[in-house]
C-alpha positions as CSV (number, residue, x, y, z in Angstrom):
1,M,-3.7,-11.8,-4.8
2,E,-0.2,-12.3,-6.1
3,R,-0.4,-9.1,-8.1
4,E,-1.1,-7.0,-4.9
5,E,1.8,-8.7,-3.2
6,E,4.1,-7.8,-6.2
7,R,2.9,-4.2,-6.1
8,I,3.6,-3.9,-2.4
9,A,7.0,-5.5,-2.8
10,M,7.8,-2.9,-5.6
11,V,6.7,0.0,-3.3
12,L,8.7,-1.5,-0.4
13,I,11.8,-1.7,-2.6
14,R,11.4,1.9,-3.8
15,A,10.9,3.1,-0.3
16,T,14.0,1.3,0.9
17,E,16.0,2.9,-2.0
18,L,14.7,6.4,-1.2
19,R,15.5,5.9,2.5
20,S,19.0,4.8,1.6
21,K,19.5,7.9,-0.7
22,I,18.3,10.2,2.1
23,A,20.6,8.5,4.6
24,N,23.5,9.2,2.1
25,C,22.5,12.8,1.9
26,I,22.5,13.1,5.7
27,S,26.0,11.6,5.7
28,K,27.2,14.0,3.1
29,T,25.6,17.0,4.9
30,T,27.3,16.0,8.2
31,A,30.6,15.5,6.4
32,I,30.4,19.0,4.9
33,E,29.6,20.4,8.4
34,G,32.7,18.6,9.7
35,S,35.0,19.9,7.0
36,N,33.5,23.4,7.5
37,A,34.3,23.2,11.2
38,N,38.0,22.8,10.3
39,I,38.1,26.1,8.6
40,G,38.4,28.1,11.8
41,N,36.0,29.9,14.1
42,G,33.1,29.2,11.9
43,V,33.9,32.2,9.7
44,H,36.4,32.2,6.8
45,E,37.4,35.2,4.7
46,N,36.2,33.4,1.5
47,F,33.0,32.2,3.2
48,P,31.7,35.1,5.3
49,S,28.3,33.4,5.9
50,M,29.7,30.1,7.0
51,E,27.9,30.1,10.3
52,T,24.6,30.7,8.6
53,S,25.4,27.9,6.2
54,Q,26.1,25.5,9.1
55,V,22.8,26.3,10.6
56,V,21.0,25.6,7.3
57,N,22.9,22.3,7.0
58,E,21.9,21.3,10.5
59,E,18.2,22.1,9.6
60,E,18.5,20.2,6.4
61,A,20.0,17.2,8.2
62,D,17.2,17.3,10.8
63,T,14.6,17.5,8.0
64,L,16.3,14.6,6.1
65,L,16.3,12.6,9.4
66,N,12.6,13.1,9.8
67,I,12.0,12.0,6.2
68,C,14.2,9.0,6.8
69,D,12.2,8.1,9.9
70,A,9.0,8.4,7.8
71,F,10.4,6.0,5.3
72,D,11.3,3.5,8.0
73,S,7.7,3.7,9.3
74,L,6.4,3.2,5.7
75,E,8.7,0.2,5.2
76,S,7.4,-1.4,8.4
77,Q,3.8,-0.8,7.5
78,L,4.3,-2.3,4.0
79,T,6.0,-5.3,5.4
80,S,3.1,-5.8,7.8
81,L,0.7,-5.4,4.9
82,Q,2.6,-8.1,2.9
83,V,2.4,-10.5,5.9
84,T,-1.3,-9.8,6.3
85,I,-2.0,-10.4,2.6
86,A,0.0,-13.6,2.6
87,M,-1.9,-14.9,5.7
88,F,-5.2,-14.0,4.1
89,A,-4.2,-15.9,1.0
90,I,-3.3,-18.9,3.1
91,L,-6.6,-18.6,4.9
92,I,-8.5,-18.5,1.6
93,V,-6.7,-21.6,0.4
94,F,-7.2,-23.7,3.6
95,A,-10.5,-22.4,4.8
96,P,-12.7,-24.6,2.6
97,S,-10.9,-27.7,3.9
98,I,-11.4,-26.6,7.5
99,C,-15.2,-26.1,7.2
Protein backbone atom coordinates (compact mmCIF):
# COMPACT_ATOMS: atom_id res chain seq x y z
CA MET A 1 0.00 0.00 0.00
CA GLU A 2 2.80 2.41 0.86
CA ARG A 3 4.46 1.74 -2.47
CA GLU A 4 1.35 2.90 -4.37
CA GLU A 5 1.17 6.03 -2.21
CA GLU A 6 4.82 6.77 -2.96
CA ARG A 7 4.25 6.32 -6.70
CA ILE A 8 1.25 8.61 -6.65
CA ALA A 9 3.24 11.18 -4.69
CA MET A 10 6.03 11.02 -7.29
CA VAL A 11 3.55 11.51 -10.15
CA LEU A 12 1.93 14.38 -8.26
CA ILE A 13 5.31 16.05 -7.74
CA ARG A 14 6.18 15.67 -11.41
CA ALA A 15 2.79 17.02 -12.53
CA THR A 16 3.27 20.03 -10.25
CA GLU A 17 6.74 20.65 -11.69
CA LEU A 18 5.45 20.44 -15.25
CA ARG A 19 2.54 22.77 -14.51
CA SER A 20 4.98 25.25 -12.99
CA LYS A 21 7.23 25.10 -16.07
CA ILE A 22 4.24 25.64 -18.35
CA ALA A 23 3.11 28.60 -16.25
CA ASN A 24 6.60 30.07 -16.65
CA CYS A 25 6.35 29.60 -20.42
CA ILE A 26 3.03 31.42 -20.40
CA SER A 27 4.62 34.29 -18.47
CA LYS A 28 7.50 34.46 -20.93
CA THR A 29 5.11 34.39 -23.91
CA THR A 30 3.00 37.21 -22.52
CA ALA A 31 6.15 39.19 -21.66
CA ILE A 32 7.35 38.82 -25.25
CA GLU A 33 3.95 39.98 -26.51
CA GLY A 34 4.16 43.01 -24.24
CA SER A 35 7.65 43.94 -25.44
CA ASN A 36 6.59 43.43 -29.08
CA ALA A 37 3.66 45.79 -28.56
CA ASN A 38 6.12 48.53 -27.66
CA ILE A 39 7.76 48.33 -31.10
CA GLY A 40 5.04 50.36 -32.76
CA ASN A 41 1.91 49.63 -34.75
CA GLY A 42 2.50 45.90 -34.58
CA VAL A 43 4.85 46.00 -37.57
CA HIS A 44 8.53 46.89 -37.43
CA GLU A 45 10.89 47.24 -40.37
CA ASN A 46 13.14 44.49 -39.00
CA PHE A 47 10.16 42.30 -38.10
CA PRO A 48 7.69 42.52 -41.00
CA SER A 49 5.62 39.60 -39.76
CA MET A 50 5.30 40.85 -36.19
CA GLU A 51 1.47 40.80 -36.29
CA THR A 52 1.49 37.15 -37.37
CA SER A 53 4.00 36.38 -34.64
CA GLN A 54 1.76 37.97 -32.02
CA VAL A 55 -1.21 35.87 -33.15
CA VAL A 56 0.93 32.73 -32.91
CA ASN A 57 2.11 33.76 -29.43
CA GLU A 58 -1.50 34.26 -28.32
CA GLU A 59 -2.43 30.82 -29.67
CA GLU A 60 0.59 29.31 -27.92
CA ALA A 61 -0.38 31.01 -24.67
CA ASP A 62 -3.96 29.70 -24.98
CA THR A 63 -2.68 26.19 -25.67
CA LEU A 64 -0.31 26.38 -22.72
CA LEU A 65 -3.14 27.62 -20.50
CA ASN A 66 -5.25 24.62 -21.53
CA ILE A 67 -2.37 22.27 -20.73
CA CYS A 68 -1.86 24.02 -17.40
CA ASP A 69 -5.57 23.55 -16.60
CA ALA A 70 -5.23 19.85 -17.46
CA PHE A 71 -2.30 19.54 -15.04
CA ASP A 72 -4.35 21.29 -12.34
CA SER A 73 -7.09 18.72 -12.87
CA LEU A 74 -4.56 15.87 -12.79
CA GLU A 75 -3.07 17.18 -9.54
CA SER A 76 -6.53 17.33 -7.99
CA GLN A 77 -7.34 13.79 -9.07
CA LEU A 78 -4.01 12.46 -7.79
CA THR A 79 -4.54 14.17 -4.45
CA SER A 80 -8.00 12.61 -4.21
CA LEU A 81 -6.52 9.23 -5.06
CA GLN A 82 -3.90 9.63 -2.32
CA VAL A 83 -6.63 10.40 0.20
CA THR A 84 -8.71 7.44 -0.95
CA ILE A 85 -5.77 5.06 -0.66
CA ALA A 86 -4.90 6.40 2.80
CA MET A 87 -8.50 5.97 3.95
CA PHE A 88 -8.59 2.46 2.52
CA ALA A 89 -5.37 1.60 4.36
CA ILE A 90 -6.84 2.90 7.62
CA LEU A 91 -10.00 0.90 7.01
CA ILE A 92 -7.98 -2.28 6.44
CA VAL A 93 -6.06 -1.72 9.69
CA PHE A 94 -9.09 -0.95 11.85
CA ALA A 95 -11.77 -3.11 10.17
CA PRO A 96 -10.81 -6.35 11.96
CA SER A 97 -11.21 -4.70 15.36
CA ILE A 98 -14.63 -3.30 14.42
CA CYS A 99 -16.03 -6.69 13.34
